[in-house]
LOLUMZA-326526 format. One record per residue (C-alpha): chain; x, y, z; residue number from 1; residue in three letters. Coordinates in Angstrom, 2 decimals. Layout:
N
PT	A	X	Y	Z	NUM	ALA
...
END
This chain:
494
PT	A	14.53	105.62	-52.60	1	MET
PT	A	14.46	102.52	-54.74	2	GLU
PT	A	14.22	98.85	-53.76	3	ALA
PT	A	17.85	98.18	-54.89	4	ILE
PT	A	18.89	100.82	-52.25	5	ASP
PT	A	17.24	98.75	-49.49	6	LEU
PT	A	18.66	95.53	-50.72	7	ILE
PT	A	22.18	96.96	-50.82	8	GLU
PT	A	22.01	98.46	-47.26	9	ILE
PT	A	20.24	95.33	-45.85	10	LEU
PT	A	23.31	94.34	-43.75	11	PRO
PT	A	23.40	97.73	-42.18	12	GLU
PT	A	19.61	97.54	-41.54	13	LEU
PT	A	19.91	94.05	-39.94	14	CYS
PT	A	22.72	95.32	-37.55	15	LEU
PT	A	20.47	98.21	-36.55	16	LEU
PT	A	17.51	95.72	-35.85	17	LEU
PT	A	19.75	93.58	-33.84	18	ILE
PT	A	20.79	96.26	-31.72	19	VAL
PT	A	17.19	97.17	-31.12	20	CYS
PT	A	16.47	93.49	-30.25	21	PHE
PT	A	19.12	93.43	-27.67	22	ILE
PT	A	17.78	96.64	-26.22	23	LEU
PT	A	14.27	95.78	-26.11	24	LEU
PT	A	14.19	91.92	-25.41	25	VAL
PT	A	17.17	91.03	-23.38	26	THR
PT	A	16.20	93.09	-20.38	27	PRO
PT	A	13.35	90.54	-19.74	28	PHE
PT	A	15.76	87.59	-19.63	29	ILE
PT	A	17.60	86.59	-16.55	30	LYS
PT	A	20.06	83.69	-16.31	31	GLU
PT	A	22.58	82.36	-13.72	32	PRO
PT	A	26.26	82.92	-14.53	33	LEU
PT	A	27.16	79.28	-13.32	34	ALA
PT	A	25.26	76.19	-12.15	35	LYS
PT	A	26.81	76.42	-8.76	36	ASP
PT	A	25.84	79.99	-8.26	37	GLU
PT	A	22.19	80.58	-7.45	38	ASP
PT	A	22.58	84.12	-5.97	39	VAL
PT	A	24.73	85.98	-8.42	40	PHE
PT	A	23.19	86.58	-11.78	41	PHE
PT	A	24.72	88.17	-14.86	42	THR
PT	A	23.11	91.37	-16.15	43	PRO
PT	A	19.82	90.41	-17.84	44	ARG
PT	A	20.24	88.72	-21.16	45	GLY
PT	A	23.93	89.57	-21.51	46	ALA
PT	A	24.82	85.94	-22.60	47	ASN
PT	A	22.02	85.87	-25.12	48	LEU
PT	A	23.11	89.46	-26.46	49	ALA
PT	A	26.76	88.35	-26.57	50	TYR
PT	A	26.23	85.07	-28.56	51	TYR
PT	A	23.76	86.87	-30.86	52	VAL
PT	A	26.23	89.54	-31.52	53	ALA
PT	A	28.90	87.06	-32.31	54	LEU
PT	A	26.75	85.30	-34.87	55	VAL
PT	A	25.67	88.48	-36.53	56	VAL
PT	A	29.28	89.71	-36.80	57	LEU
PT	A	30.40	86.48	-38.23	58	LEU
PT	A	27.64	86.65	-40.87	59	ILE
PT	A	28.28	90.31	-41.72	60	LEU
PT	A	32.01	89.52	-42.23	61	SER
PT	A	31.22	86.67	-44.56	62	ILE
PT	A	28.53	88.61	-46.44	63	VAL
PT	A	30.73	91.61	-47.08	64	PHE
PT	A	33.60	89.39	-48.07	65	ALA
PT	A	31.61	87.73	-50.74	66	LEU
PT	A	30.60	91.11	-52.25	67	LYS
PT	A	34.36	92.09	-52.48	68	ALA
PT	A	34.13	92.12	-56.32	69	ASN
PT	A	30.84	93.89	-56.72	70	ASP
PT	A	30.84	97.04	-58.95	71	MET
PT	A	30.55	100.47	-57.40	72	PRO
PT	A	27.03	101.84	-56.94	73	GLN
PT	A	25.64	105.22	-55.66	74	LEU
PT	A	22.55	104.70	-53.45	75	LEU
PT	A	20.09	106.72	-51.42	76	MET
PT	A	20.09	109.46	-53.88	77	ASN
PT	A	23.79	109.89	-54.00	78	GLY
PT	A	24.12	109.91	-50.05	79	LEU
PT	A	25.66	106.30	-49.91	80	TYR
PT	A	28.01	104.24	-51.98	81	GLN
PT	A	28.92	100.55	-52.02	82	VAL
PT	A	32.07	99.38	-53.80	83	ASP
PT	A	34.85	96.74	-53.37	84	PRO
PT	A	36.83	98.95	-51.01	85	LEU
PT	A	33.80	99.47	-48.68	86	SER
PT	A	32.86	95.79	-48.73	87	ASN
PT	A	36.31	94.77	-47.72	88	ILE
PT	A	36.69	97.33	-45.10	89	LEU
PT	A	33.19	96.42	-43.56	90	LYS
PT	A	34.18	92.68	-43.60	91	SER
PT	A	37.39	93.45	-41.64	92	VAL
PT	A	35.74	95.91	-39.32	93	SER
PT	A	33.05	93.19	-38.54	94	SER
PT	A	35.68	90.60	-37.99	95	LEU
PT	A	37.81	92.93	-35.80	96	ALA
PT	A	34.69	93.57	-33.56	97	VAL
PT	A	33.97	89.97	-33.32	98	LEU
PT	A	37.51	89.15	-32.25	99	VAL
PT	A	37.47	91.97	-29.91	100	THR
PT	A	34.29	90.51	-28.17	101	LEU
PT	A	35.79	87.10	-27.92	102	ILE
PT	A	38.92	88.40	-26.25	103	TYR
PT	A	36.74	90.53	-23.93	104	SER
PT	A	34.22	88.18	-22.36	105	LYS
PT	A	36.12	87.11	-19.25	106	GLN
PT	A	37.69	90.49	-18.79	107	TYR
PT	A	34.17	92.10	-18.85	108	LEU
PT	A	32.66	89.68	-16.38	109	ILE
PT	A	35.50	90.34	-14.02	110	ASP
PT	A	34.87	94.05	-14.04	111	ARG
PT	A	31.09	93.99	-14.05	112	ASP
PT	A	30.95	95.20	-17.55	113	LEU
PT	A	29.39	92.15	-19.18	114	PHE
PT	A	26.13	93.79	-19.93	115	ARG
PT	A	23.76	94.29	-22.69	116	THR
PT	A	24.28	98.07	-22.99	117	ASP
PT	A	28.02	97.44	-23.53	118	TYR
PT	A	27.46	95.05	-26.32	119	ILE
PT	A	24.79	97.28	-27.98	120	SER
PT	A	27.10	100.29	-27.93	121	LEU
PT	A	29.99	98.25	-29.47	122	ALA
PT	A	27.49	97.27	-32.27	123	LEU
PT	A	26.24	100.74	-32.72	124	LEU
PT	A	30.00	101.94	-32.92	125	ALA
PT	A	30.25	99.34	-35.74	126	LEU
PT	A	27.28	100.60	-37.47	127	LEU
PT	A	28.88	104.27	-37.51	128	GLY
PT	A	31.88	102.75	-39.12	129	GLN
PT	A	29.82	101.20	-41.81	130	PHE
PT	A	28.22	104.61	-42.48	131	VAL
PT	A	31.61	106.27	-42.53	132	MET
PT	A	33.06	103.77	-44.82	133	ILE
PT	A	30.17	104.09	-47.38	134	SER
PT	A	29.50	107.80	-47.08	135	GLY
PT	A	29.26	109.71	-50.44	136	ALA
PT	A	28.17	112.99	-48.85	137	ASN
PT	A	29.73	115.12	-46.28	138	LEU
PT	A	26.74	114.91	-43.93	139	LEU
PT	A	26.58	111.08	-44.28	140	THR
PT	A	30.32	110.92	-43.33	141	LEU
PT	A	29.62	113.35	-40.37	142	TYR
PT	A	26.68	111.15	-39.15	143	LEU
PT	A	28.65	107.86	-39.37	144	GLY
PT	A	31.46	109.68	-37.50	145	LEU
PT	A	29.29	111.00	-34.57	146	GLU
PT	A	27.58	107.52	-34.14	147	LEU
PT	A	30.97	106.08	-33.74	148	LEU
PT	A	32.26	108.76	-31.54	149	ALA
PT	A	29.29	108.99	-29.18	150	LEU
PT	A	29.26	105.24	-28.72	151	SER
PT	A	33.06	105.11	-27.81	152	THR
PT	A	32.63	108.19	-25.53	153	TYR
PT	A	30.17	106.36	-23.44	154	THR
PT	A	32.13	103.08	-23.36	155	LEU
PT	A	35.28	104.75	-22.23	156	THR
PT	A	33.63	106.00	-19.00	157	ALA
PT	A	31.38	103.01	-18.65	158	MET
PT	A	33.24	101.13	-15.93	159	ARG
PT	A	31.64	101.85	-12.52	160	PRO
PT	A	33.66	103.15	-9.59	161	ASN
PT	A	36.65	103.79	-11.90	162	TYR
PT	A	37.71	107.39	-11.83	163	PRO
PT	A	40.59	106.99	-14.40	164	ARG
PT	A	38.00	105.71	-16.98	165	GLY
PT	A	35.54	108.72	-16.15	166	ILE
PT	A	38.41	111.08	-16.49	167	GLU
PT	A	39.43	109.60	-19.83	168	ALA
PT	A	35.85	109.66	-21.01	169	GLY
PT	A	35.62	113.28	-20.34	170	MET
PT	A	38.84	114.31	-22.10	171	LYS
PT	A	37.73	112.24	-25.03	172	TYR
PT	A	34.26	113.77	-25.14	173	PHE
PT	A	35.60	117.40	-24.84	174	ILE
PT	A	38.33	117.08	-27.29	175	LEU
PT	A	36.12	114.98	-29.65	176	GLY
PT	A	33.45	117.75	-29.54	177	ALA
PT	A	36.05	120.33	-30.41	178	LEU
PT	A	37.42	118.26	-33.38	179	SER
PT	A	33.92	117.69	-34.65	180	SER
PT	A	33.45	121.46	-34.60	181	GLY
PT	A	36.53	121.79	-36.74	182	PHE
PT	A	35.31	119.11	-39.05	183	LEU
PT	A	31.85	120.78	-39.45	184	LEU
PT	A	33.27	124.16	-39.96	185	TYR
PT	A	35.55	122.92	-42.61	186	GLY
PT	A	32.63	121.04	-44.29	187	MET
PT	A	30.48	124.09	-44.26	188	SER
PT	A	33.23	126.22	-45.88	189	MET
PT	A	33.67	123.59	-48.56	190	ILE
PT	A	29.79	123.70	-49.03	191	TYR
PT	A	30.01	127.42	-49.37	192	GLY
PT	A	32.79	127.35	-51.93	193	ALA
PT	A	31.45	124.37	-54.06	194	THR
PT	A	27.54	124.55	-53.50	195	GLY
PT	A	27.25	120.89	-52.80	196	SER
PT	A	27.76	118.24	-50.09	197	LEU
PT	A	28.08	115.30	-52.51	198	ASP
PT	A	31.72	114.23	-52.78	199	LEU
PT	A	31.16	113.68	-56.70	200	ASP
PT	A	29.82	117.34	-57.04	201	ASP
PT	A	32.66	118.67	-54.83	202	ILE
PT	A	35.12	116.87	-57.19	203	TYR
PT	A	33.67	118.31	-60.35	204	ARG
PT	A	33.46	121.80	-58.83	205	ALA
PT	A	37.20	121.60	-57.87	206	THR
PT	A	38.23	120.30	-61.29	207	VAL
PT	A	36.38	123.04	-63.23	208	THR
PT	A	37.97	125.73	-61.07	209	GLY
PT	A	34.92	127.80	-60.78	210	GLY
PT	A	35.06	127.94	-56.90	211	VAL
PT	A	36.30	130.40	-54.26	212	MET
PT	A	39.79	129.12	-53.78	213	ARG
PT	A	40.40	131.07	-50.54	214	LEU
PT	A	37.30	129.79	-48.81	215	VAL
PT	A	38.10	126.17	-50.08	216	LEU
PT	A	41.65	126.46	-48.81	217	ALA
PT	A	40.36	127.44	-45.30	218	PHE
PT	A	37.77	124.84	-45.37	219	GLY
PT	A	40.45	122.18	-46.24	220	LEU
PT	A	42.55	123.24	-43.32	221	VAL
PT	A	39.73	122.83	-40.73	222	PHE
PT	A	38.75	119.56	-42.46	223	LEU
PT	A	42.24	118.09	-42.18	224	LEU
PT	A	42.48	119.42	-38.53	225	ALA
PT	A	39.31	117.47	-37.69	226	GLY
PT	A	40.36	114.38	-39.66	227	LEU
PT	A	43.82	114.44	-37.91	228	ALA
PT	A	42.13	114.25	-34.44	229	PHE
PT	A	40.13	111.22	-35.48	230	LYS
PT	A	43.19	109.54	-37.04	231	LEU
PT	A	45.11	110.40	-33.74	232	GLY
PT	A	48.09	111.83	-35.62	233	VAL
PT	A	50.41	114.62	-34.16	234	ALA
PT	A	49.84	117.32	-33.22	235	PRO
PT	A	46.27	116.34	-32.50	236	PHE
PT	A	47.25	113.26	-30.71	237	HIS
PT	A	47.06	114.15	-26.89	238	MET
PT	A	43.85	112.37	-26.36	239	TRP
PT	A	45.25	109.00	-27.54	240	VAL
PT	A	47.47	107.93	-24.65	241	PRO
PT	A	45.13	109.17	-21.98	242	ASP
PT	A	42.03	107.48	-23.44	243	VAL
PT	A	44.06	104.28	-24.25	244	TYR
PT	A	45.45	104.14	-20.58	245	HIS
PT	A	42.30	105.29	-18.78	246	GLY
PT	A	39.71	103.10	-20.69	247	ALA
PT	A	39.28	99.40	-19.75	248	PRO
PT	A	41.44	97.35	-22.12	249	THR
PT	A	38.41	95.82	-23.88	250	SER
PT	A	37.36	99.45	-24.73	251	VAL
PT	A	40.83	100.57	-25.66	252	THR
PT	A	40.77	97.74	-28.26	253	LEU
PT	A	37.27	98.81	-29.49	254	LEU
PT	A	38.74	102.30	-29.98	255	ILE
PT	A	42.23	101.33	-31.47	256	GLY
PT	A	41.05	98.49	-33.71	257	GLY
PT	A	38.26	98.75	-36.02	258	ALA
PT	A	37.89	102.35	-35.99	259	PRO
PT	A	41.22	102.84	-37.57	260	LYS
PT	A	39.80	101.01	-40.66	261	ILE
PT	A	36.84	103.67	-40.73	262	ALA
PT	A	39.31	106.35	-40.28	263	ALA
PT	A	41.28	105.24	-43.38	264	PHE
PT	A	38.00	105.10	-45.29	265	ALA
PT	A	37.09	108.60	-44.06	266	LEU
PT	A	40.46	109.97	-45.37	267	MET
PT	A	40.19	108.31	-48.63	268	PHE
PT	A	36.51	109.45	-49.17	269	ARG
PT	A	37.34	113.11	-48.35	270	LEU
PT	A	40.75	113.53	-49.94	271	LEU
PT	A	40.60	111.12	-52.94	272	VAL
PT	A	36.90	110.94	-53.83	273	ASP
PT	A	36.07	114.59	-53.06	274	GLY
PT	A	39.27	116.82	-52.94	275	LEU
PT	A	41.71	115.07	-55.07	276	GLN
PT	A	42.21	118.08	-57.36	277	PRO
PT	A	43.47	120.01	-54.29	278	LEU
PT	A	46.30	117.72	-53.82	279	GLN
PT	A	48.91	120.35	-54.07	280	LEU
PT	A	47.19	122.04	-51.07	281	ASP
PT	A	46.67	119.00	-48.97	282	TRP
PT	A	49.82	117.09	-49.64	283	GLN
PT	A	52.17	119.52	-47.55	284	PRO
PT	A	49.85	119.23	-44.71	285	ILE
PT	A	49.89	115.44	-44.75	286	LEU
PT	A	53.63	115.49	-44.95	287	ILE
PT	A	53.77	117.72	-41.84	288	PHE
PT	A	51.30	115.44	-40.00	289	LEU
PT	A	53.11	112.21	-41.01	290	ALA
PT	A	56.63	113.39	-40.05	291	VAL
PT	A	55.52	114.92	-36.82	292	THR
PT	A	53.52	111.69	-35.97	293	SER
PT	A	56.43	109.46	-36.67	294	LEU
PT	A	58.79	111.61	-34.62	295	ALA
PT	A	56.48	112.22	-31.61	296	ILE
PT	A	55.16	108.74	-31.57	297	GLY
PT	A	58.25	106.89	-31.64	298	ASN
PT	A	60.43	108.99	-29.44	299	PHE
PT	A	57.72	109.38	-26.72	300	THR
PT	A	56.87	105.59	-26.71	301	ALA
PT	A	60.49	104.75	-25.70	302	ILE
PT	A	59.95	106.46	-22.31	303	ALA
PT	A	56.80	104.60	-21.49	304	GLN
PT	A	56.70	101.80	-18.88	305	THR
PT	A	52.93	101.35	-19.23	306	ASN
PT	A	52.24	99.06	-22.16	307	ILE
PT	A	48.97	100.66	-23.05	308	LYS
PT	A	50.40	104.03	-23.30	309	ARG
PT	A	53.28	102.63	-25.21	310	MET
PT	A	50.97	101.11	-27.81	311	LEU
PT	A	49.04	104.34	-27.83	312	ALA
PT	A	52.12	106.23	-28.96	313	TYR
PT	A	52.98	103.50	-31.29	314	SER
PT	A	49.61	104.14	-32.89	315	THR
PT	A	50.43	107.60	-33.48	316	ILE
PT	A	53.41	106.67	-35.57	317	SER
PT	A	51.53	104.01	-37.31	318	HIS
PT	A	48.88	106.32	-38.37	319	MET
PT	A	51.69	108.75	-39.60	320	GLY
PT	A	52.96	105.88	-41.64	321	PHE
PT	A	49.62	105.18	-43.25	322	MET
PT	A	49.23	108.86	-44.07	323	VAL
PT	A	52.35	108.66	-46.07	324	LEU
PT	A	50.45	106.45	-48.58	325	GLY
PT	A	48.15	109.30	-49.61	326	PHE
PT	A	51.00	111.40	-50.85	327	LEU
PT	A	51.24	109.82	-54.25	328	SER
PT	A	49.05	111.45	-57.12	329	VAL
PT	A	45.97	109.53	-57.74	330	PHE
PT	A	48.10	106.32	-57.56	331	ASP
PT	A	46.09	102.97	-57.03	332	GLU
PT	A	49.19	101.22	-55.84	333	HIS
PT	A	50.07	103.84	-53.21	334	ALA
PT	A	46.56	103.88	-51.85	335	TYR
PT	A	46.28	100.15	-51.94	336	SER
PT	A	49.52	100.16	-49.87	337	ALA
PT	A	47.94	102.40	-47.29	338	ALA
PT	A	44.80	100.24	-47.46	339	PHE
PT	A	47.02	97.02	-46.71	340	PHE
PT	A	48.73	98.85	-44.04	341	TYR
PT	A	45.64	99.80	-42.06	342	ALA
PT	A	44.39	96.17	-42.20	343	ILE
PT	A	47.53	94.69	-41.07	344	THR
PT	A	48.05	97.34	-38.42	345	TYR
PT	A	44.40	96.48	-37.00	346	VAL
PT	A	45.11	92.73	-37.05	347	LEU
PT	A	48.25	93.21	-35.13	348	SER
PT	A	46.64	95.58	-32.52	349	THR
PT	A	43.84	93.08	-31.98	350	LEU
PT	A	46.34	90.34	-30.97	351	GLY
PT	A	48.32	92.79	-28.69	352	SER
PT	A	45.56	94.09	-26.60	353	PHE
PT	A	43.80	90.69	-26.70	354	GLY
PT	A	46.84	89.14	-24.98	355	LEU
PT	A	46.75	91.87	-22.28	356	LEU
PT	A	43.10	91.00	-21.51	357	MET
PT	A	43.82	87.16	-21.44	358	ILE
PT	A	46.67	87.95	-18.96	359	LEU
PT	A	44.39	90.17	-16.78	360	SER
PT	A	42.43	88.76	-14.11	361	ARG
PT	A	39.94	89.92	-11.47	362	LYS
PT	A	41.69	92.48	-9.25	363	GLY
PT	A	44.75	92.69	-11.56	364	PHE
PT	A	45.23	94.60	-14.79	365	GLU
PT	A	48.06	93.62	-17.13	366	CYS
PT	A	49.25	97.11	-18.02	367	GLU
PT	A	52.81	97.61	-17.44	368	THR
PT	A	55.77	96.06	-19.34	369	ILE
PT	A	56.85	94.57	-16.04	370	GLU
PT	A	53.69	92.57	-15.88	371	ASP
PT	A	55.00	90.62	-18.85	372	LEU
PT	A	58.27	89.48	-17.17	373	LYS
PT	A	58.86	85.86	-17.56	374	GLY
PT	A	55.93	85.14	-19.83	375	LEU
PT	A	57.81	82.53	-21.65	376	ASN
PT	A	58.18	80.58	-18.36	377	HIS
PT	A	54.43	80.66	-17.68	378	LYS
PT	A	53.18	80.16	-21.32	379	SER
PT	A	55.66	79.75	-24.15	380	PRO
PT	A	52.80	79.80	-26.64	381	LEU
PT	A	51.45	83.20	-25.51	382	LEU
PT	A	54.96	84.45	-25.40	383	ALA
PT	A	55.60	83.42	-28.93	384	PHE
PT	A	52.26	85.08	-30.20	385	VAL
PT	A	53.27	88.27	-28.47	386	MET
PT	A	56.67	88.03	-30.10	387	LEU
PT	A	55.06	87.90	-33.44	388	LEU
PT	A	52.75	90.73	-32.85	389	LEU
PT	A	55.57	92.94	-31.56	390	MET
PT	A	57.59	91.93	-34.62	391	PHE
PT	A	54.83	92.84	-36.89	392	SER
PT	A	54.30	96.31	-35.31	393	LEU
PT	A	58.09	96.85	-35.48	394	ALA
PT	A	58.17	95.84	-39.16	395	GLY
PT	A	60.46	92.97	-38.77	396	ILE
PT	A	60.36	89.97	-41.18	397	PRO
PT	A	58.94	87.57	-41.86	398	PRO
PT	A	55.74	89.14	-40.23	399	THR
PT	A	53.03	90.99	-42.35	400	VAL
PT	A	54.16	94.22	-40.72	401	GLY
PT	A	57.35	94.24	-42.64	402	PHE
PT	A	55.48	93.85	-46.02	403	ILE
PT	A	53.02	96.57	-45.00	404	ALA
PT	A	55.84	99.01	-44.19	405	LYS
PT	A	57.80	97.91	-47.46	406	LEU
PT	A	54.82	98.63	-49.64	407	SER
PT	A	54.44	102.24	-48.13	408	ILE
PT	A	58.18	102.76	-48.65	409	LEU
PT	A	57.98	101.58	-52.36	410	GLU
PT	A	55.14	103.84	-52.88	411	ALA
PT	A	57.04	106.81	-51.50	412	LEU
PT	A	60.17	106.14	-53.63	413	VAL
PT	A	58.04	105.67	-56.68	414	ASP
PT	A	56.39	108.99	-56.10	415	ALA
PT	A	59.71	110.79	-55.67	416	GLY
PT	A	59.65	111.28	-51.99	417	TYR
PT	A	63.05	109.48	-51.21	418	VAL
PT	A	63.83	111.70	-48.33	419	SER
PT	A	60.53	110.89	-46.59	420	LEU
PT	A	61.20	107.19	-47.19	421	ALA
PT	A	64.46	107.61	-45.29	422	VAL
PT	A	62.85	109.32	-42.39	423	VAL
PT	A	60.15	106.58	-42.20	424	ALA
PT	A	62.95	103.98	-42.17	425	VAL
PT	A	64.69	105.89	-39.42	426	ALA
PT	A	61.44	106.10	-37.44	427	ALA
PT	A	60.95	102.37	-37.90	428	SER
PT	A	64.34	101.66	-36.45	429	LEU
PT	A	63.77	103.93	-33.38	430	ILE
PT	A	60.32	102.07	-32.95	431	GLY
PT	A	61.99	98.69	-33.00	432	ALA
PT	A	63.62	99.45	-29.66	433	PHE
PT	A	60.46	99.56	-27.53	434	TYR
PT	A	58.90	96.66	-29.36	435	TYR
PT	A	62.03	94.54	-28.68	436	LEU
PT	A	62.14	95.65	-25.19	437	ARG
PT	A	58.73	93.87	-24.61	438	VAL
PT	A	60.24	90.66	-26.14	439	VAL
PT	A	63.35	90.95	-23.97	440	LYS
PT	A	61.06	91.32	-20.89	441	THR
PT	A	59.15	88.08	-21.86	442	MET
PT	A	62.04	85.99	-22.66	443	TYR
PT	A	65.07	87.22	-20.52	444	PHE
PT	A	63.68	88.19	-17.14	445	GLU
PT	A	62.27	86.12	-14.33	446	GLU
PT	A	58.55	86.28	-13.61	447	PRO
PT	A	57.57	88.44	-10.58	448	THR
PT	A	54.82	85.99	-9.59	449	ASP
PT	A	53.88	82.41	-10.27	450	HIS
PT	A	50.19	82.92	-10.63	451	VAL
PT	A	48.78	80.49	-13.32	452	ALA
PT	A	47.39	82.10	-16.49	453	ILE
PT	A	43.67	81.35	-16.51	454	THR
PT	A	42.22	82.80	-19.53	455	GLY
PT	A	39.35	81.74	-21.64	456	ASN
PT	A	40.41	78.68	-23.67	457	THR
PT	A	38.53	79.74	-26.89	458	PHE
PT	A	39.99	83.26	-26.49	459	ALA
PT	A	43.58	81.78	-26.34	460	LYS
PT	A	42.79	79.62	-29.51	461	GLY
PT	A	41.51	82.69	-31.43	462	VAL
PT	A	44.78	84.58	-30.31	463	LEU
PT	A	46.94	81.86	-31.50	464	THR
PT	A	45.18	82.03	-34.96	465	CYS
PT	A	45.69	85.86	-34.90	466	ASN
PT	A	49.48	85.34	-34.45	467	GLY
PT	A	49.80	82.66	-37.06	468	LEU
PT	A	47.87	84.87	-39.59	469	PHE
PT	A	50.43	87.57	-38.84	470	ILE
PT	A	53.23	85.17	-39.61	471	LEU
PT	A	51.78	83.44	-42.62	472	LEU
PT	A	50.46	86.71	-44.19	473	ALA
PT	A	54.08	87.90	-43.96	474	GLY
PT	A	55.48	84.75	-45.65	475	ILE
PT	A	52.66	84.57	-48.28	476	PHE
PT	A	51.49	88.19	-48.65	477	PRO
PT	A	50.52	87.97	-52.30	478	ALA
PT	A	46.84	87.09	-51.84	479	THR
PT	A	46.07	89.98	-49.50	480	LEU
PT	A	48.02	92.49	-51.34	481	THR
PT	A	46.36	91.42	-54.66	482	ALA
PT	A	42.93	91.68	-53.00	483	LEU
PT	A	43.69	95.26	-51.77	484	CYS
PT	A	45.07	96.37	-55.14	485	LEU
PT	A	42.16	94.85	-57.15	486	SER
PT	A	39.67	96.49	-54.75	487	ALA
PT	A	41.25	99.83	-54.97	488	MET
PT	A	41.54	99.54	-58.69	489	ARG
PT	A	37.93	98.78	-59.22	490	LEU
PT	A	36.70	101.42	-56.64	491	THR
PT	A	38.64	104.16	-58.44	492	MET
PT	A	37.62	103.09	-61.85	493	GLN
PT	A	34.07	103.13	-60.83	494	GLY
END
């Protein structure tokens, strides 16, 4: 290991040290929740841990953004890589977790989850995402994936006296362990066929052709099966609605937000950096996964009355849409379209679940579509923000979701997959129905109660900025699309 290696991974090391600080120091700190409450105390050091986490996440997001144009480098003896793609993805992931914690604070306090262990696990999950995003070796990728997975398993079942969350956590753990087995078995077969765990060596071995094709093909199938579970695409999707519904909404956002960025990175590292010469083998599998996800996700979402389950099934369809961007043959424009899609999807998801947390209160979970009845009468601002978010997820102009879907469709047409583009458009039209149903419920139905919305003012301000970004990025998308294309071009050239 050289000094340059430690310098380049300094952000990850700092994040790990902050987690250690929170776990070791904050238990000795005790502070009242409010000045007029001298009996009830917050979990020890939770406020300190929370604000330290916010500051660290903001700094990390800025640091990685400033490194967006750095040239690609291989570190740690070929185990770790930093490049423009990884820096942008880490910046967005840090920002996503930061926004998630801002939305979640009052929600966590009301449900006795505002604790140092919760914040520590959220940061450890982010560290796992960083390792996934920069992994240049199959074992590095797997270690990052497991660090993320084990943290989210625990968070899902963390709410005390909440059987639905415990059930969701058990399902998530069992199915996650099964998918990890598939992934590891596929990696072992790829190692057996190529003789290396490094992505660069695997790429060279598959290019030269001196490998056992049958073993490699079986390894690829198991690898894609494990990867499909992590992405949440059909037919490996059944954990998604149960976990999204059963977990506390703050945990649902931690699972459905930033990790989707890491899942995109994992897919890019494995299929493009490592197994790109086998594209004729993995492209038909991706087509099947994408079309199945679009169909099952959109048709099943129509029948949902619980908005968390509806958004879970819509996630399946969105991941299918993103997978379509990997069908082009080593095309930086297509990959940058998938990159752009992943970022815009996460930003839209942050706002959607953030609004549900703001509308929730102690003793009440905003979970069903009926809970949004007459929201425009109670808070026109929040209703308008939710309208923008639903329009973005549906791909309706002038939101950024429309630009994201259009870029994927253009990549498909350019690659000659016109029929797939038609299927994707039809799926988007079906998906628009259940998104517009939410808008109709907010604007054209009377509220079932007249309880005032008492959310965190700062969280409401962040949510408003989130909605405005969705709108402005759709009207002026050139900067973000150019950034994604430039990062992808520099990464692939390196």
